[in-house]
C-alpha positions as CSV (number, residue, x, y, z in Angstrom):
1,X,93.0,179.4,150.5
2,X,91.0,182.0,148.6
3,X,90.5,179.8,145.7
4,X,89.3,177.0,147.8
5,X,86.7,179.2,149.6
6,X,85.7,180.5,146.2
7,X,85.1,176.7,145.1
8,X,83.1,176.0,148.1
9,X,80.9,179.0,147.5
10,X,80.6,177.9,143.8
11,X,79.4,174.5,145.0
12,X,76.9,176.2,147.4
13,X,75.6,178.4,144.4
14,X,75.1,175.3,142.2
15,X,73.1,173.5,145.0
16,X,71.0,176.7,145.4
17,X,70.5,176.8,141.5
18,X,69.7,173.1,141.5
19,X,67.2,173.3,144.4
20,X,65.5,176.4,142.8
21,X,65.4,174.8,139.2
22,X,63.9,171.4,140.4
23,X,61.9,172.9,143.2
24,X,63.2,170.5,145.9
25,X,62.4,170.6,149.6
26,X,66.2,170.0,150.3
27,X,68.1,173.2,151.2
28,X,70.5,174.4,148.5
29,X,73.7,174.4,150.5
30,X,73.0,170.7,151.4
31,X,72.8,169.9,147.8
32,X,75.9,171.9,147.2
33,X,77.6,169.9,149.9
34,X,76.6,166.6,148.3
35,X,77.9,167.8,145.1
36,X,81.1,168.9,146.5
37,X,81.4,165.4,148.4
38,X,80.7,163.6,145.1
39,X,83.4,165.6,143.2
40,X,85.9,165.0,146.1
41,X,85.1,161.2,145.9
42,X,85.4,161.1,142.1
43,X,88.8,162.9,142.1
44,X,90.2,160.8,145.1
45,X,92.1,158.4,142.8
46,X,93.3,161.1,140.4
47,X,97.2,161.2,140.3
48,X,97.3,164.6,138.6
49,X,99.2,166.8,141.0
50,X,97.1,170.0,140.5
51,X,94.0,168.1,141.3
52,X,95.6,166.6,144.3
53,X,96.8,170.0,145.5
54,X,93.5,171.5,144.8
55,X,91.7,168.7,146.8
56,X,94.0,169.1,149.7
57,X,93.5,172.8,149.7
58,X,89.7,172.5,149.8
59,X,89.9,169.9,152.6
60,X,92.4,172.0,154.7
61,X,90.2,175.2,154.2
62,X,87.1,173.2,155.1
63,X,88.8,172.1,158.3
64,X,89.8,175.7,159.2
65,X,86.4,176.9,158.6
66,X,84.9,174.2,160.9
67,X,87.2,175.5,163.6
68,X,85.0,178.8,163.6
69,X,81.6,177.1,163.2
70,X,80.6,177.9,166.9
71,X,80.7,181.6,165.9
72,X,77.7,180.9,163.6
73,X,75.7,180.1,166.8
74,X,76.1,183.7,168.2
75,X,73.3,185.2,166.1
76,X,70.9,182.4,166.9
77,X,71.6,183.0,170.6
78,X,71.0,186.8,170.2
79,X,67.7,186.0,168.2
80,X,66.5,183.7,171.1
81,X,67.1,186.4,173.5
82,X,65.5,189.1,171.5
83,X,62.4,186.9,171.0
84,X,62.3,185.6,174.6
85,X,58.7,186.8,175.1
86,X,57.5,185.0,172.1
87,X,59.2,181.8,173.1
88,X,57.7,182.1,176.8
89,X,54.2,182.4,175.3
90,X,54.9,179.2,173.2
91,X,56.8,177.4,175.7
92,X,54.5,174.3,176.1
93,X,54.3,173.9,172.4
94,X,58.0,174.1,171.8
95,X,58.7,171.6,174.7
96,X,55.9,169.3,173.2
97,X,57.5,169.5,169.8
98,X,61.1,168.8,171.1
99,X,59.8,165.7,173.3
100,X,57.7,164.3,170.7
101,X,60.4,164.9,168.0
102,X,62.9,163.1,170.2
103,X,60.7,160.2,170.9
104,X,59.7,159.7,167.2
105,X,63.4,160.1,166.1
106,X,64.5,157.4,168.7
107,X,61.6,155.1,167.6
108,X,62.4,155.6,163.9
109,X,66.2,155.1,164.5
110,X,65.5,151.8,166.4
111,X,63.2,150.5,163.9
112,X,65.8,151.1,161.0
113,X,68.5,149.6,163.1
114,X,66.5,146.5,163.9
115,X,65.7,146.1,160.1
116,X,69.3,146.6,158.9
117,X,70.8,144.3,161.6
118,X,68.2,141.6,160.8
119,X,69.0,141.9,157.1
120,X,72.7,141.5,157.9
121,X,71.9,138.4,160.1
122,X,70.0,136.8,157.3
123,X,72.9,137.3,154.9
């Protein structure tokens, strides 16, 4: 398990380095996650028992870490409570951003859905 966690952190570090080097707007951990996904997909058909065991360890460790993902939201909740006065002062702006963001997301998603379903129907 320790080796799998180390590997996950190595991919996160690689993603951070990639993001800093190319000055991308995508967060480094997301890039690292994509790199790890690509490496797992590329080694999926590998029959070497060492690679298969290592892949299985990474997948199992990731699933175990996801069980405790809700604990990561505790600091966010504490931060919200600590800055409650600031949030109250900006409440209308926050609500406007949430409502408009939701509306634009729904519109964008429906447009993409219509275009892809129309493209599939034309095939």
